[in-house]
C-alpha positions as MATLAB code, in Angstrom:
seq = 'MRSWQHSLFSRKRTLKSTWKLRVPTFAAVVLVIALTRGFWVAQIGRSLVCVEDLGHTDLMLIENYNPEYILFERAAALEQAGVAPRALVPVQASGDPEIPNPVSSGIAELMARQARLKNWATVPIREVEPIRLNVASQIRDHLAGDRIKSLTVVTAGLNSRRSTLVYRTVLGQTGPRVNCAPVFGSTTPERWAETWHGVQAVTEEFVKLQYYRFYVLPFVARSRVS';
ca = [
      33.273   -3.005  -52.862;
      30.014   -2.830  -55.035;
      30.037    1.269  -54.630;
      34.024    1.113  -55.903;
      33.116   -1.261  -58.796;
      30.130    1.105  -59.790;
      31.987    4.192  -59.757;
      34.736    2.418  -62.099;
      32.389    0.361  -64.462;
      29.040    0.248  -65.488;
      26.735   -2.261  -67.256;
      24.853   -1.725  -70.270;
      22.057   -4.040  -71.347;
      21.352   -4.466  -75.119;
      18.616   -6.093  -77.090;
      19.618   -8.039  -80.244;
      17.072   -9.194  -82.711;
      17.031  -13.112  -83.410;
      16.767  -14.805  -86.985;
      12.799  -15.011  -85.757;
      12.375  -11.468  -86.362;
      14.986  -10.671  -88.837;
      13.625  -13.131  -91.597;
       9.731  -11.904  -91.330;
      11.141   -8.154  -91.367;
      13.323   -9.016  -94.502;
      10.327  -10.884  -96.005;
       7.935   -8.010  -95.474;
      10.329   -5.441  -96.875;
      10.774   -7.545  -99.936;
       6.930   -7.788 -100.354;
       6.406   -4.158  -99.894;
       8.914   -3.213 -102.563;
       7.552   -6.090 -104.942;
       4.115   -4.996 -104.723;
       4.767   -1.305 -105.067;
       7.093   -2.013 -108.061;
       5.039   -0.310 -110.415;
       5.088    3.151 -108.474;
       8.562    3.454 -107.618;
       9.951    2.246 -110.753;
       7.870    4.655 -112.804;
       8.491    7.586 -110.459;
      12.127    7.051 -110.746;
      12.068    6.858 -114.543;
       9.805    9.932 -114.624;
      12.138   12.306 -112.383;
      14.848   11.668 -115.224;
      12.574   13.169 -118.114;
      11.614   16.907 -118.805;
       8.119   18.087 -118.926;
       7.347   18.185 -122.741;
       6.584   21.471 -124.430;
       5.711   21.266 -128.411;
       4.820   24.855 -128.665;
       6.269   26.499 -131.848;
       9.986   27.700 -131.506;
      12.417   28.925 -133.909;
      14.680   26.243 -134.192;
      15.009   22.759 -133.340;
      18.277   21.052 -131.880;
      18.578   17.557 -132.209;
      20.958   16.095 -129.732;
      23.427   13.622 -131.559;
      25.958   12.566 -129.152;
      25.069    8.944 -129.706;
      23.313    8.937 -133.189;
      19.870    7.720 -132.651;
      17.306    7.583 -135.911;
      14.578    7.635 -133.717;
      15.388   11.314 -132.959;
      15.629   12.249 -136.338;
      12.417   10.608 -136.990;
      10.757   12.599 -134.240;
      12.422   16.168 -135.717;
      10.877   15.417 -138.847;
       7.539   14.563 -137.509;
       8.004   17.897 -135.400;
       8.739   19.859 -138.367;
       5.905   18.665 -140.573;
       3.527   19.637 -137.580;
       5.064   23.112 -137.590;
       7.000   23.062 -134.527;
       9.940   24.609 -135.775;
      10.918   25.714 -139.324;
      14.678   24.284 -139.206;
      16.826   21.924 -137.371;
      20.386   22.346 -136.119;
      22.199   18.918 -135.691;
      25.649   18.966 -133.730;
      28.422   16.954 -135.296;
      31.861   15.935 -134.117;
      34.266   18.537 -135.395;
      37.644   17.144 -137.394;
      41.301   18.480 -136.948;
      39.977   21.956 -137.742;
      37.268   22.901 -135.102;
      35.396   24.690 -137.679;
      34.848   21.724 -139.965;
      32.705   18.922 -139.414;
      34.229   15.170 -139.125;
      33.198   13.737 -142.437;
      32.246   10.196 -140.844;
      29.915   11.941 -138.268;
      28.524   14.505 -140.773;
      27.702   11.755 -143.182;
      25.740    9.657 -140.590;
      23.724   12.462 -139.553;
      22.668   13.204 -143.236;
      21.961    9.542 -143.779;
      19.506    9.697 -140.886;
      18.217   13.132 -141.687;
      17.611   11.685 -145.434;
      15.829    8.502 -144.336;
      13.793   10.455 -141.778;
      13.051   13.250 -144.463;
      13.819   15.900 -142.542;
      13.823   18.853 -144.896;
      15.697   21.855 -143.522;
      18.120   20.997 -141.258;
      22.092   22.123 -140.947;
      25.125   20.753 -139.113;
      27.325   22.294 -136.636;
      30.849   21.200 -135.529;
      31.502   20.557 -132.140;
      34.087   19.578 -129.417;
      33.245   16.806 -126.923;
      35.025   17.624 -124.078;
      33.984   16.705 -120.320;
      31.594   17.830 -118.917;
      30.211   16.998 -122.450;
      26.829   18.287 -122.590;
      27.673   21.781 -120.631;
      30.727   22.334 -123.372;
      28.235   21.177 -126.187;
      25.732   23.784 -124.870;
      28.020   26.539 -124.463;
      29.204   25.950 -128.061;
      25.851   26.053 -129.178;
      25.445   29.248 -127.433;
      28.066   31.040 -129.189;
      27.299   29.403 -132.784;
      23.669   30.934 -132.340;
      24.871   34.287 -130.930;
      23.559   37.062 -133.582;
      21.234   34.653 -135.229;
      18.270   36.377 -133.424;
      16.931   32.868 -131.868;
      14.274   33.662 -129.574;
      13.215   29.828 -128.967;
      14.260   26.483 -129.585;
      12.850   22.873 -128.853;
      15.702   20.401 -127.923;
      14.839   16.801 -129.272;
      16.677   14.422 -126.900;
      16.382   11.031 -125.603;
      13.671   10.678 -123.079;
      15.952    9.469 -120.259;
      18.643   12.236 -120.640;
      15.730   14.840 -121.309;
      15.474   16.567 -117.886;
      19.760   16.675 -117.616;
      19.855   18.188 -121.274;
      17.026   20.940 -120.436;
      18.409   22.160 -117.300;
      21.874   22.493 -119.040;
      20.819   24.458 -122.099;
      18.552   26.383 -119.810;
      21.467   27.416 -117.697;
      23.892   28.065 -120.479;
      21.628   30.022 -122.289;
      20.401   32.203 -119.579;
      17.473   34.058 -118.781;
      17.894   36.382 -121.422;
      18.528   33.879 -124.132;
      16.226   31.469 -126.125;
      13.242   30.152 -124.511;
      13.861   26.214 -124.300;
      11.384   23.707 -124.872;
      11.684   20.275 -124.636;
      11.073   17.190 -126.653;
      11.704   13.758 -125.347;
      12.101   10.540 -127.382;
      11.513    7.153 -126.221;
      12.572    3.747 -127.883;
      11.877    0.498 -125.526;
      13.297    2.022 -123.085;
      10.407    3.832 -121.230;
       9.809    5.483 -117.600;
       7.368    2.852 -116.692;
       9.329   -0.405 -118.372;
      13.134    0.339 -117.556;
      13.437   -1.980 -115.096;
      12.449   -4.857 -117.199;
      15.636   -5.251 -118.617;
      19.402   -5.169 -117.385;
      20.259   -2.395 -120.280;
      17.197   -0.435 -118.967;
      18.513   -0.554 -115.351;
      22.050    0.210 -116.263;
      20.958    3.313 -118.194;
      18.824    4.786 -115.420;
      21.232    4.196 -112.744;
      23.660    5.892 -115.007;
      21.785    8.737 -115.832;
      20.144    9.312 -112.197;
      23.963    9.519 -111.044;
      24.795   11.974 -113.902;
      21.436   14.195 -113.079;
      22.645   14.776 -109.790;
      26.230   15.174 -110.604;
      25.094   18.110 -113.108;
      22.448   19.090 -110.799;
      24.524   19.724 -107.757;
      28.262   20.226 -109.006;
      28.490   21.039 -112.819;
      25.575   23.757 -112.977;
      25.879   25.544 -109.720;
      30.010   25.673 -110.077;
      31.577   24.659 -113.236;
      28.760   26.593 -115.419;
      29.145   29.589 -113.528;
      32.155   30.840 -115.302;
      30.152   29.894 -119.023;
      27.371   31.866 -118.388;
      27.340   35.481 -119.515;
];
């Protein structure tokens, strides 16, 4: 009888942890995360930031997706330091894609004047998803024939790695050399976890970076790069 049952059924012994093991294990994990918080917070933040390169270039490009005065302020300081002789500011296009939107252009003019940025010009762009890729393509077309050999992208720090990857991909190996000037406000790679806004910004940018790195640049950008 036992041999017949054994041929049709089997017994399996399982080990399950009890709450006496689960609670201390959970507490240990929480403790490790808390004790190493300074390390992993900084590592995640720095993974979103480009390597700063402030060598001399022919042009500065101020990323003006969400107008921020600190970008113009940093560009003015770089201009004064001789990093680049002039700056280009993308602004939203009006109904005519060749004409800047007067509101967007006016905001850029106000911030450039307040920051005392001297030599700069606007370029109308159409914001179509994926925005950074399409803007970079329009900038490439705008610079065609200008003999620009190098440019510095002045951009929000936590967006800077994605921006640099996009411009280097779109401009290609034969295009202008792309340098990066990340700009930080109160949200820095070391302190982003101190506020809910910082956590939200870093989480969103981390997801966007992976989206661009593994989908947009390898596949979508392929037809845009010549």
